C-alpha positions in Angstrom: 35.1 11.2 21.5 37.6 10.5 24.3 37.9 8.3 27.4 39.9 9.1 30.5 43.1 7.1 31.2 44.6 6.1 34.5 46.5 9.4 35.0 43.5 11.6 34.2 44.4 12.5 30.7 42.1 12.1 27.7 43.1 9.5 25.1 41.5 9.4 21.7 39.5 6.3 20.8 41.1 4.6 17.8 39.8 2.1 15.3 41.9 -0.6 17.0 40.1 -0.2 20.3 36.7 -0.8 18.7 37.7 -3.5 16.3 35.0 -6.1 15.7 35.5 -9.8 16.2 34.6 -12.7 13.9 31.4 -14.5 14.8 30.7 -18.2 15.0 28.1 -17.9 12.2 28.6 -20.3 9.2 29.9 -17.7 6.8 31.4 -20.3 4.5 28.0 -21.4 3.4 27.3 -18.3 1.4 28.9 -17.1 -1.9 29.4 -13.5 -2.8 27.3 -12.0 -5.7 28.9 -11.8 -9.1 29.9 -8.3 -10.2 29.3 -7.1 -13.7 32.2 -6.1 -15.9 30.9 -2.6 -16.9 33.7 -0.2 -16.5 32.0 2.6 -18.5 28.7 2.4 -16.7 26.6 5.6 -17.2 23.8 5.1 -14.7 25.5 6.8 -11.7 25.2 10.1 -13.6 21.6 9.7 -14.6 18.6 11.2 -12.8 15.0 10.1 -12.9 13.1 13.0 -14.4 9.8 11.4 -15.4 7.6 8.6 -14.1 8.2 5.1 -15.5 5.3 3.0 -16.7 3.8 1.3 -13.6 2.4 -2.2 -13.2 0.7 -3.2 -10.0 0.9 -6.9 -9.3 -1.1 -6.7 -6.0 -3.8 -9.0 -7.3 -1.2 -11.7 -8.4 2.2 -11.5 -6.7 0.7 -9.7 -3.7 -2.3 -11.9 -3.3 -0.5 -15.2 -3.6 1.6 -14.3 -0.6 -1.3 -13.6 1.7 -2.1 -15.8 4.7 -5.8 -15.3 3.8 -5.9 -14.7 0.0 -8.4 -12.1 -1.2 -12.0 -13.0 -1.6 -13.6 -12.0 -4.9 -15.1 -8.9 -3.2 -11.7 -7.9 -1.8 -10.1 -8.5 -5.1 -12.6 -6.2 -6.8 -12.1 -3.6 -4.1 -8.3 -3.6 -4.8 -8.8 -3.5 -8.6 -11.1 -0.5 -8.3 -8.7 1.2 -6.0 -5.8 0.7 -8.5 -7.9 2.1 -11.3 -8.9 5.1 -9.3 -5.2 5.8 -8.4 -4.3 5.8 -12.1 -2.5 2.5 -12.7 -2.8 1.7 -16.4 -1.2 -1.8 -16.2 -2.6 -4.2 -13.6 -1.6 -7.9 -13.3 -4.9 -9.4 -12.2 -4.1 -13.0 -11.6 -2.8 -16.4 -12.5 -6.0 -17.7 -14.2 -4.6 -21.2 -14.9 -3.8 -21.7 -11.3 -7.4 -22.3 -10.2 -11.0 -21.4 -10.8 -11.0 -18.5 -8.4 -8.5 -16.5 -10.4 -10.0 -17.5 -13.7 -13.5 -16.4 -12.5 -12.2 -13.1 -11.2 -10.6 -12.2 -14.6 -13.9 -13.2 -16.3 -15.9 -11.1 -13.9 -14.1 -7.8 -14.5 -14.2 -8.3 -18.2 -17.9 -9.3 -18.4 -19.0 -6.6 -15.9 -17.2 -3.9 -17.9 -15.0 -3.0 -15.0 -11.9 -2.4 -17.1 -11.5 1.1 -18.5 -10.5 1.3 -22.2 -7.1 2.8 -21.3 -6.2 0.1 -18.7 -4.3 -3.1 -19.7 -4.8 -6.1 -17.6 -2.1 -8.7 -17.4 -2.2 -12.4 -16.5 0.6 -14.8 -15.6 1.3 -18.2 -16.9 4.0 -20.9 -16.9 5.3 -22.2 -20.2 3.0 -25.3 -20.4 0.5 -25.6 -23.3 -2.5 -26.5 -21.2 -1.8 -23.6 -18.9 -1.3 -21.2 -21.7 -4.5 -22.1 -23.4 -6.5 -21.7 -20.2 -4.8 -18.3 -19.5 -5.5 -16.9 -23.0 -9.1 -18.2 -22.8 -9.6 -16.1 -19.6 -9.0 -12.9 -21.6 -11.8 -13.3 -24.2 -13.5 -9.9 -24.7 -10.9 -7.8 -22.7 -10.3 -4.4 -24.3 -6.5 -4.6 -23.6 -4.6 -7.6 -22.3 -1.1 -8.9 -21.9 0.0 -12.5 -21.3 3.0 -12.7 -19.0 5.0 -15.9 -19.5 8.0 -16.9 -17.4 10.3 -19.8 -17.0 13.3 -20.4 -14.6 16.6 -19.7 -16.3 19.0 -19.5 -13.3 21.7 -22.2 -12.9 20.3 -23.6 -9.6 16.9 -24.2 -11.2 18.5 -25.7 -14.3 20.6 -28.0 -12.2 18.3 -28.8 -9.3 14.7 -28.3 -10.4 14.6 -29.0 -14.2 17.9 -30.8 -14.7 18.1 -29.3 -18.1 20.7 -27.8 -20.3 20.9 -24.2 -21.4 19.5 -25.2 -24.8 16.5 -27.0 -23.2 15.7 -24.1 -21.0 15.9 -21.6 -23.9 13.6 -23.9 -25.9 11.0 -23.8 -23.2 10.8 -20.0 -23.4 10.7 -20.1 -27.3 8.0 -22.8 -27.5 6.0 -21.0 -24.8 6.1 -17.8 -26.7 4.9 -19.5 -29.9 2.0 -21.2 -28.1 0.9 -17.8 -26.6 0.8 -16.3 -30.1 -1.1 -19.3 -31.5 -3.8 -19.3 -28.8 -4.1 -15.6 -28.9 -4.8 -15.8 -32.7 -7.2 -18.7 -32.1 -9.2 -17.5 -29.0 -9.1 -13.6 -29.0 -11.0 -11.4 -31.4 -10.3 -8.1 -32.9 -11.8 -6.3 -29.9 -8.8 -7.2 -27.8 -5.5 -5.3 -28.1 -3.0 -8.0 -27.2 0.5 -7.8 -25.8 3.2 -10.1 -24.6 5.6 -10.1 -21.6 8.4 -12.5 -20.9 10.5 -13.0 -17.7 13.7 -15.0 -17.4 13.5 -16.1 -13.8 15.6 -15.5 -11.6 17.3 -12.8 -13.8 19.6 -11.7 -11.0 21.0 -15.2 -10.6 21.1 -16.0 -14.4 24.3 -15.6 -16.3 24.0 -12.3 -18.3 25.0 -13.9 -21.6 22.4 -16.6 -21.2 19.6 -14.2 -20.1 20.4 -12.2 -23.3 20.3 -15.4 -25.4 16.9 -16.5 -24.0 15.4 -13.0 -24.5 16.7 -12.8 -28.0 15.2 -16.3 -28.8 11.8 -15.1 -27.4 12.0 -11.9 -29.5 12.9 -13.9 -32.7 9.5 -15.6 -32.3 7.4 -12.5 -31.2 9.1 -10.2 -33.8 8.8 -6.9 -32.1 8.6 -3.9 -34.4 7.0 -0.5 -34.7 3.5 -0.8 -33.1 4.4 -4.3 -31.7 6.4 -4.0 -28.5 7.6 -6.8 -26.3 7.9 -6.4 -22.5 11.0 -8.0 -21.1 10.8 -8.2 -17.3 14.1 -8.8 -15.5 13.1 -9.9 -12.0 15.1 -9.9 -8.8 12.7 -12.7 -7.7 15.1 -13.1 -4.7 17.2 -10.1 -4.0 20.8 -11.3 -3.8 23.1 -8.3 -4.5 23.5 -4.6 -4.0 21.2 -2.2 -5.9 24.2 -1.0 -7.8 24.8 -4.5 -9.2 21.2 -4.7 -10.3 21.6 -1.4 -12.1 24.8 -2.8 -13.8 22.9 -5.8 -15.0 20.1 -3.6 -16.4 22.5 -1.3 -18.2 24.4 -4.3 -19.7 21.1 -5.8 -21.0 19.8 -2.5 -22.3 23.1 -2.1 -24.3 23.2 -5.6 -25.7 19.5 -6.3 -26.6 18.7 -6.1 -30.3 15.6 -4.2 -31.3 15.9 -2.2 -28.1 13.6 0.6 -29.4 10.7 -1.9 -29.4 11.4 -3.4 -26.0 9.8 -2.2 -22.8 12.4 -3.2 -20.2 10.7 -3.8 -16.9 12.1 -4.0 -13.3 10.6 -6.3 -10.7 12.6 -6.3 -7.4 11.8 -8.1 -4.2 13.0 -6.9 -0.9 15.0 -9.8 0.6 18.0 -7.5 1.4 15.7 -4.6 2.3 16.9 -2.5 -0.7 14.1 -3.1 -3.3 13.3 0.6 -3.6 16.9 1.5 -4.2 17.3 -1.3 -6.7 14.2 -0.2 -8.6 15.4 3.4 -8.7 18.9 2.6 -9.8 17.5 0.2 -12.5 15.4 3.0 -13.8 18.5 5.2 -14.0 20.2 2.3 -15.9 17.6 2.1 -18.6 14.5 0.3 -17.3 11.2 1.7 -18.7 8.7 0.2 -16.3 8.5 -0.8 -12.6 6.4 -3.7 -11.2 5.5 -3.9 -7.6 2.7 -3.8 -4.9 1.2 -1.1 -2.7 3.1 -0.9 0.6 5.5 -3.7 -0.5 3.2 -6.7 -0.3 4.4 -10.0 -1.8 6.3 -13.2 -1.1 8.7 -13.3 1.9 9.8 -9.7 2.5 7.6 -8.5 -0.3 7.8 -6.8 -3.7 9.1 -3.3 -4.2 6.7 -0.8 -2.7 4.9 1.2 -5.4 3.7 3.9 -2.9 7.3 4.7 -1.8 8.6 4.7 -5.4 5.8 7.0 -6.5 6.1 9.3 -3.5 9.8 9.5 -3.8 9.3 11.0 -7.3 6.7 13.4 -5.9 9.1 14.6 -3.2 11.6 15.5 -5.9 9.0 17.5 -8.0 8.4 14.7 -10.5 4.8 13.8 -11.2 4.4 10.1 -10.5 1.3 9.9 -12.7 -0.4 8.1 -9.7 -2.8 9.9 -7.3 -1.6 9.5 -3.7 -3.5 12.6 -2.5 -5.7 10.5 -0.1 -3.1 8.2 1.3 -5.1 7.2 4.3 -7.9 5.9 2.2 -5.4 4.0 0.0 -3.8 2.5 3.1 -7.2 1.5 4.7 -8.4 -0.1 1.5 -5.1 -2.1 1.1 -5.3 -3.2 4.8 -8.9 -4.4 4.2 -8.0 -6.2 1.0 -4.8 -7.8 2.3 -6.0 -8.3 5.9 -2.6 -7.0 7.0 -1.7 -3.7 8.7 0.6 -1.1 7.3 3.4 -0.4 9.7 3.0 2.9 11.6 6.5 3.9 10.5 5.9 3.0 6.8 7.3 5.8 4.5 4.7 8.4 3.6 1.7 6.4 4.8 2.3 5.2 8.4 0.3 6.6 11.3 3.5 8.1 12.8 5.5 9.4 9.9 4.2 13.0 10.2 4.6 12.9 14.0 7.4 14.3 16.1 7.9 13.3 19.7 11.3 15.1 20.2 11.1 18.6 21.6 13.9 19.8 19.4 12.2 18.3 16.3 8.9 19.9 17.4 10.5 23.3 17.8 12.2 23.1 14.4 9.0 22.1 12.6 7.1 24.9 14.3 9.7 27.4 13.2 9.6 25.9 9.7 5.9 26.5 9.4 6.3 30.0 10.6 9.1 30.7 8.1 7.0 29.3 5.3 4.2 31.7 6.1 6.6 34.7 6.2 8.3 33.7 2.9 4.9 33.2 1.2 3.6 36.6 2.5 6.8 38.3 1.3 6.4 36.8 -2.2 2.7 37.7 -2.4 1.8 34.0 -2.7 0.2 31.3 -0.7 2.2 28.7 1.1 1.2 26.1 -1.5 2.8 28.2 -4.2 6.3 28.3 -2.8 9.0 25.6 -2.5 8.4 23.4 0.6 11.1 23.7 3.2 10.1 22.5 6.7 12.7 20.7 8.8 12.0 16.9 9.4 9.1 16.9 6.9 10.2 15.9 3.4 6.7 16.6 2.0 3.8 18.7 3.1 1.4 16.2 4.9 -1.6 18.1 3.5 -0.6 17.0 0.0 -1.4 13.4 0.8 -4.6 14.1 2.8 -3.0 14.3 6.2 -3.4 17.3 8.6 -0.9 19.5 10.2 -2.6 18.8 13.5 -1.1 15.3 13.5 2.5 16.6 12.8 3.4 17.7 16.3 1.6 16.2 19.4 2.2 15.0 22.9 2.8 11.2 23.1 -0.6 9.7 23.9 1.0 7.3 26.4 2.6 10.1 28.5 2.1 13.7 29.4 -1.3 14.9 30.8 -2.6 11.9 32.7 -1.6 9.1 30.2 -5.0 9.2 28.4 -4.8 6.0 26.4 -3.4 4.1 29.4 -6.2 5.2 31.7 -8.9 4.2 29.2 -7.4 0.8 28.4 -6.5 -0.2 31.9 -9.5 1.4 33.7 -12.3 0.9 31.2 -11.0 -1.8 28.7 -11.2 0.6 25.8 -8.3 0.1 23.3 -8.6 3.3 21.2 -7.3 3.3 17.6 -4.2 5.4 17.4 -5.8 8.3 15.5 -8.6 8.4 18.0 -6.0 8.5 20.8 -4.6 11.6 19.1 -8.0 13.2 18.8 -9.0 12.6 22.4 -5.6 13.5 23.9 -6.0 16.9 22.2 -9.4 17.3 23.8 -7.9 16.5 27.2 -4.9 18.8 26.6 -7.2 21.7 25.7 -9.2 21.3 28.9 -6.2 20.9 31.1 -4.5 23.9 29.5 -7.6 26.0 30.2 -8.2 24.8 33.8 -4.6 24.0 34.9 -3.6 21.4 37.5 -3.3 17.7 37.2 -6.0 15.6 35.4 -7.1 12.5 37.3 -8.3 9.2 35.7 -11.8 10.0 36.9 -11.7 13.3 35.1 -10.4 11.7 31.9 -13.3 9.2 32.0 -15.8 11.9 32.6 -14.5 13.9 29.7 -14.5 10.9 27.5 -18.2 10.1 28.3 -19.1 13.7 27.8 -17.4 13.8 24.4 -18.4 10.5 23.0 -21.0 8.7 25.1 -24.2 10.7 25.9 -26.1 9.5 28.9 -29.7 10.0 30.0 -28.5 12.6 32.3 -26.4 14.3 29.6 -28.3 13.7 26.4 -27.0 15.6 23.3 -26.9 15.3 19.6 -29.4 15.2 16.7 -29.8 11.4 16.6 -31.0 8.9 19.3 -30.9 5.2 18.3 -34.0 3.2 19.3 -33.7 -0.1 17.5 -32.3 -1.7 14.3 -33.2 -4.7 12.2 -30.8 -6.0 9.6 -31.3 -8.7 6.9 -29.2 -10.0 4.1 -30.4 -11.0 0.6 -29.2 -14.0 -1.4 -26.8 -11.7 -3.4 -25.1 -10.5 -0.2 -26.8 -7.1 0.0 -27.7 -6.0 3.5 -30.9 -4.1 4.2 -31.3 -2.1 7.5 -34.3 -0.6 9.2 -33.5 1.8 12.1 -36.0 3.3 14.5 -34.5 6.6 15.8 -35.1 10.1 16.9 -33.8 12.5 14.3 -33.7 16.2 15.1 -36.3 15.6 17.8 -38.8 13.6 15.7 -39.4 9.9 15.8 -38.5 8.5 12.4 -37.7 5.3 10.5 -34.5 5.1 8.5 -34.0 2.6 5.7 -30.8 1.8 3.8 -28.9 -0.9 1.9 -25.2 -1.7 1.5 -22.6 -4.5 1.6 -23.1 -4.7 5.4 -25.1 -3.1 8.2 -22.6 -0.3 8.6 -22.7 0.8 5.0 -26.5 0.3 5.0 -26.7 2.7 7.9 -24.6 5.3 6.1 -26.9 4.9 3.1 -29.9 5.4 5.4 -28.4 8.6 6.9 -27.6 10.0 3.5 -31.3 9.6 2.5 -32.2 11.5 5.6 -29.9 14.4 4.6 -27.0 13.5 7.0 -23.7 13.9 5.1 -21.3 11.3 6.6 -18.7 8.9 5.0 -16.9 6.0 6.6 -13.1 6.3 6.8 -12.1 3.6 9.3 -13.7 1.0 11.6 -12.4 -1.3 14.3 -13.9 -3.2 17.2 -12.9 -5.4 20.1 -14.6 -7.2 23.0 -14.2 -5.7 26.4 -14.2 -9.0 28.4 -14.7 -12.7 27.9 -17.9 -14.7 28.1 -21.4 -14.7 26.4 -22.4 -11.4 28.0 -19.3 -9.5 27.0 -19.6 -5.9 25.8 -18.2 -4.9 22.4 -16.6 -1.6 21.7 -16.8 -0.2 18.2 -14.8 2.7 16.8 -15.8 4.6 13.7 -13.9 7.4 11.9 -16.1 9.5 9.7 -15.8 12.4 7.3 -18.8 14.6 8.2 -19.0 17.7 6.1 -15.5 19.1 6.1 -14.4 17.5 9.4 -13.0 14.1 10.4 -14.4 12.8 13.7 -14.4 9.6 15.7 -17.3 8.0 17.4 -17.6 5.0 19.8 -20.4 2.6 20.6 -20.5 0.1 23.4 -23.1 -2.7 23.4 -23.3 -6.5 23.8 -24.4 -6.7 20.1 -21.6 -5.8 17.8 -23.9 -4.5 15.1 -25.7 -2.2 17.5 -22.3 -1.1 18.9 -21.2 -0.1 15.4 -24.4 1.8 14.7 -24.0 3.6 18.0 -20.4 4.6 17.0 -21.7 6.2 13.8 -24.3 8.1 15.8 -21.7 9.2 18.3 -19.6 10.7 15.4 -22.5 12.4 13.7 -23.8 13.8 17.0 -20.3 15.2 17.8 -20.3 17.1 14.5 -23.3 19.1 15.7 -22.0 20.0 19.2 
């Protein structure tokens, strides 16, 4: 890069001309992290060639950090999702912290919701009354682990507990002994019981002291063949580079006695924004297990993201042992349970991560798909049987349930008429992003065929024709007449719908956890194959007479289609949206 000087000659820019200046920020308040004396470290040459053991702490570490903690129903939805995905170790709560967590642990045990090959884990502090209550919550569980922790870092010893090293070590030792005593007293032979200990905050604790405490805990637990101990070394607050975290893991892995009976577990948080890197380097440095949350939920900036960790392995040809093949369903369930949205740029799962707006990117991706097809044909194989190599796409979107159609598209806020802008500003409809994509393609197809500029009136006419049948333009196999919903004492919703189905007046009946799921149940009984994928709604104006707009994304047969309903009654609007999607499938 050059810049012209006063005599018209080009002068190279040098480092001196772009030197940064010191700021007025209070740099003196913050100390540098302590490096580890490990000159012969081996982890930089290691590669991750197999999946670690995984533990999801969504129901504990993730849940405790939510603005609106999960209800029992949302907790169960999250637990069932984690089981379906393949997680074999799931931290399900802090049962001594309150009745809600205790009752949830009891519910999944008593209802037989825990598969025989899944180990649940519960957290406790090192106080006797809490340990007893924690172990009591596990009665009858097929496989269970008690996770005990106490703070070992100097700032906690000095400021919070005002205790010496020996006193803090004794807390961990005594807590371990109490866990064993209450497990022997309260749990029967039907429970396979395990133990996990965390010196918190490991990344701020002197290495020699972290080792001393862990050895004291192991002296009590006595790990041996068939009797492992999990030692979890948490970056409860991320304070150093991922490389330093890896150094600490390699140091501990080298110095721990009885290492062959220890499952060394990594638990990074994301305060520096490098939790994924810290976890991966710790695995290279000897960690056997990774703890985290889906999409990085958790305190402050969150725990390490299990989705990104798992998909990073997948993208390198390593089986993560977790099923991410329907990543939109995983994301939608997590958003429902956490009541928090996943960012559209989130790795692997965000709405926009398989989207290209740049013309040069679009061209490269298009050529990549074409080259894949040619290479597969030459090899006498399908595209799925050859190595993936498409510019700008680290994985095939189809492998996680996304479609190629969403990879390259025109920005829905620009191009042919500003589709989403027209609908929002002219008609108060705030379409979900994936519905914007769907409808913009419909507009683009029509304008490509007809040519010329598309006007706002034409956009609205096309939208009505596609999603909102009118008396003058009636279409589809279902016409909604009326609906009556009721809810029983156990929360089950019952729905009765009067409708025209395939030209005949009929009554549809269904049940579910709400009117929408009850309607899908009623449709299934009538032979209509439809499944809910996503749902959103908003009011279109203020006041008692305001209209509501509901948007439903459905899987109908082998297609994914959106529908919309507009009505003053939100339930009726939602049912109309389902009808809209079902009718569109028959056009």
